[in-house]
N, C-alpha and C positions, 0 to 999 in steps of 0.2 A: 771221748765217746767211741764205742766200737762201730766200725763202718759196716753195718749190717744191711747194706742196700747195693743194688747193681745199676739201677737206672739213673741217668743224669738228672731227671726230674726230681729225684730224691736228693741227689748231691747238691742241687741248687739250694735246697733248704737246710740240709744237715751237714754239708761239706765244710772243709776247712776246720776252724776251731769253733765248735758249736757250744752256745750257751755260756754260762758263768758258773764254774764249780764252787765259788765262794758262797753265792746266794741261791743258786738253782735257777736263776733267770734264764729263760729260753733264748734270749737275745744277748749277744755280747755287749756289755756296757760301753758307753762312750767315755773313754778315759781321757777327759779333757784336762790334761796336765802337760807341762813342758819338761818337768824334771821329777826325779824319784829319790826319796830319802835312802841313804845307804847305811848299812849297819856298822861299817868301819872302812878303813882304807882298803880298796880293792874288793870289798864285800858288798854285793847287791843282790837283788831278787831276779836278776835277768834283764833289768831295765835301768838305764842311766839318764838318757836324755831323748826327748821325743823326735828329734831329727833322726837319730840313730835307730830308734825303735819305739813303737807304741803298741800296746796290746790290741787296740781296736784295729789299727792298720795291719798288724800281724795276722789277725783273724781274716781280714780281707785278702791278704797276700797268700795265705794258705788255701783259701777258698778258690781263688782264680787258678792257682797252681794245680789243684786237684781237678778242676773242671776242664782245664786244657790238657791234662795228662802230663804235666811237667813236674819238676821237683821243687822249683823255687819260683815264687811270684814277687813282684815289686810294684808298689802303688805310688803314683806320682800326682802332682797337682794338676796335670792336664795331659791329654794325649800327646801334645807336642813336647811336654817335659819328659814323657816316657821315651819318645822318639829321639830327643836330644841326648838322653842318657845312653841309649843304645848306640847312636852315632859316635858318642864319645869313646867308644871302645877302639876307634880307629885313630891313626896318627898321620902326620903330614906325609904326603906321597902316596897314601892309599886312595883307592878308587872304588866307588859303589855303583853297581848297575841297577837302575830303577826302571819299573814298568813305564810304558809309554803314556799311560794315563793313571796318575796317582793323585792323592789329595794335594791340593795346592800348597798347604802348609808344609808338607814334607819336602816338596820342591823348593819352597822359599828358604827353609832353614839350611838346606844343602847349598843352594845357590848364593844366598846372601850372608850366611853366617860361617858355615864350615869351610866354604871355599877360601875364606880369608886365612884359614889355618892350614891350607894345603891339602885338604881332603876334597877330592874331585868326584864327579858323578858323570854318568852317561845314560841317556834315555834310550831304552831299547824295547823291542817287541819281545816280551818274555813269553809269549804264547808259542813262539817258534824256537824250540830248544836247540835245534841244529845251528841256526844263525846266531843264537845267543851264545853258544859255546865258542863261536869264532871271535866273540868280543871279549873273552876272558884272557886278558894279558897278565903279565907278572905283577902289575900294580893293582889289579882287581882283587879286593879282599872280601867282597860280599855281594849278594844279589838281594835286592829289596823289592818285594812284590805286594800287590793287593789282588785278591781273587775272591769275589768279583772286584774289578778295578773301579775306581771312582773317577769320572762319573759314567763311563760307557759300559760298565759291567762286563768287561771281557774276562774270560776265564783262563787261568794259567794252571798247568799241571803241577800241583804241589809236590807230589812224589818225584816227578821228573826233575824239578828244581832242586830238591833235596839231594838226589843222587848226583846231579851235575855239580853242585857245590862241594859235596864230599869228594868227588873225583879230583877236583882242583884244589882241595884243602882250603876252601873259603867258607864263609858263613852264609846261611840262608835265613832270611828274615821275612816274615809275613805279617802284614797289617790285617788282622782278623775282625776289624770293627764291624763291617757290614754283616758278617755271618754269626759271630760269637761262637763259643764252644758248644752251644746248644745245637747248632746246625753243622759246624765244621771244626775239626780238631787238627790243625796243621802239624803239631808236634808228633802225632801218631803217624804222620806221613813222612817223618824224618826231618822236618824243619827244625832249625836250631833255636830261633827266637821268634816269639809271637808278641806283637804289640797291639794295644787297643786304645782307641779313644773311648774310655768307659763312660764318658758323657752321654754317649748314644744309647744303644739298646741295653747295655748292662745296667746303667742307671735307670733309663727308660721313662723318666718323667720330666725331663727338661728342667731339672732343678739342682743339678750338681755337675761340676766340671772336674774330670778326673782322667788319669791315664794309668794303664797297667802294662807290665811286661812279664813274660813267662819264659823260662828256660828249663832244660832237662839236664844240662851238663854242669857238674859241680864247679869246675874252674870258671866257666862263664858266669855262673851265679855269684861267685866270689868277686869277680871283676865288676859286675853290675852293682852289687851291694856296696862296694867301695865307692863307685861313682855316685850312687844315690845318696850316700851319707856325706861324701865330700862336697858335692855340688848343692845338695839341700833342697831339691825341688820335690819335696815329699807331700803326700796327701795328708790333710789334717784328720783328727779323730772323728769329728762330726760328719765330714764328707765320707769318710770310710764307712761309718755307720749307715749313712744314706745309701751307699753303694751296695752294701751287704743286703739291706732291705730291698733295694731294687732287684737284685739278682734272684731273690727268692721267688719272684713272680715272672722271671724271664721266660720260662717255658710256656706258661699260659698266655702271656702277652705275644710271644713270637708266633704261637699257633694261630692267633687271631690276625696278627700283622700279615703273615704269609697267606692265609686263606683269603684275606681282602686283596692282597697284591695279585694273586693268581687270577682272581675274578676280574680285577681292573685291567690287568695285562691283556686278557682275552678280549675284553671290550675295546680297548684301545687298538689292538691289532686289527679289528674289524672296522674301526671308525674311518670313514672316508676322508677326514681331514688330517689323519696321521700318516706321515710319510715314512718315518722310521721309528721302530720301537726296540729298546734294548732291555731285555729281561731274560736271564738264564733259565728261568722256570718254564719258558715256552719251548715246545718241542722244535720250533722252527729257528730257535736261536743257535748261532754257530757253536756256542759253548755248552749247549744243553747236555750232550752225552757225557762230556768230561766232568761237568759240574755234578751230574747225577752220580758219578763214581766216587766223588770226594766230599760231597755235601748232602745233607738230608733233603734239601729243597733249594729253590732259587732265591730265597730271601725275600725281603719286602721293599727293595729299592727298584724303582722303574725310571728309565730315562726315555724320552721320546722327542720327536721333531714333527712340526706341522708342515703341511704343504705351503707353497707360496700362496699369497692372498690372505694370510692370517697375520695379524699384528701381535708380535710376541709381548710387547709391553702392555697391550690391552688385555691379553690373556691373563697376565699376572694381576693386573689391577681389577679384574672382574671376579676373581676368586672370592667366595664368601665364607665357606666353611673351612677351606684349606688356607693355612697361613703362609704368606710369603716370608721366609725366614732362613737364616743360616742354620746349620746343624741338621740332625736327622735322628731317627730311632726313638723319638718320644711317642707317647700314646696318641698325640695329635698328629694329623697329617700335615706335612710341610712341603711347600713347593720352593724350588730354588732355580736360579739362573746361573749355572756354573761359570759361564764366561765372564760374568761381572761380579760374581760373589765368591764361591768356594775356590775357583781356579783363576781368579783375576791376577794373582801374582805370577802366573805363568805367561810369558810373552805371547802375544797374539799369533806370531808366526809359528810357535810351537803348538799352540792350541789348535790352529787350523790344520797343522800337519797330522796331529793325532786324532782329529775328528771332534774336538770340543768346539762346536760351531756356536755362532751367535743365536741360533734358533733352538739350541738344546734346552730342554726342560727336564729337571730332575725332581722326581716325586718320592718323598718318604711317606709310604702308606701307613696310616695310623690304625687305631683299633675302633674307630667309629663304625657306624653301619656302612657296609660296602656300597649299597645303593645310593646312600647320601653322598659319598665321595665321588662316585661316578656321575651323579647328577650335577655336582659342582664343577667337575672337569668339563662336562658336556656344555653347560651354560657358559663357562668361560671361553671355551672354543668358539661357540656360536657368537658370543659377544665380540670376539676378536676378528671375525670375518670382515674383510675389507670390501 
């Protein structure tokens, strides 16, 4: 199909491999097959075995590549499978610098799995490019960041990281899960690799687990394609179909997510029980100006802390509309306690050092009525008053 559109809202629906030329179906079919009949030895129609390639997955991979402004996309069975494939680019003796607050699963796979193979990491403040550059030694081969970071929503200069990485001939990697290409496109800022937990906003309905990776460099693409096929953590055709379907409504969903989040953040900022609020969409947030330069808006994740005199456990148990649950980015609002849930794998000493306190609350703002979400937060705060 000719790409006769300019806006990302259109690309969400028509991007990648659109429809089915055989039947005219507007949706790519679910090619639920493990293997493909060949016409003869060495003769096939472009498909051999579904671990290596599947038409439904290929449509998804082409779609995410187009949306992120990359040349090649790769779909995996989970966000961590995507991250694991990317980390597999490195070898024993290599070191990766990671942001001071990143997803706990990223920390865990580096600390508990890849460390066993001689790949090390160092936790750094990636918001300060000057001090970060001082940490780049000969063994450092990549900088891995999130912006906004999980769960304190700190903002890192994507273009600055990309330039720093290129200066030292190392890779720059961004986890773009919180923003998605609808809000932020790191590859356009010079970043080498983008990864997603597509389980979150891209899927958007809390019904599929998936991961994606995107690159713009052909050699990097070949290396990741080899790792994807060799290790086999691929996304199945039905989940690929669900993810394509979810992405089609990403724009309208995120518009509502963000509108709700902006309203709720302003409310929490004024709430007498709230001690700290972390949301880059607020003009008072330290990362506001930088985020405004590299992203469309502040996203739909909010973290906050209550003053002393409020019982954090009672707050979570008092929620009625908002679910206490792992994950984020679904149509429903979810509340999470990072210290004991998403970031529990990070040692308490490190959590305390970077600011992931026992009192931190992370809110994934859904698309319900904003006033209903606010009312639920307010009554839970009031119920938690000691």
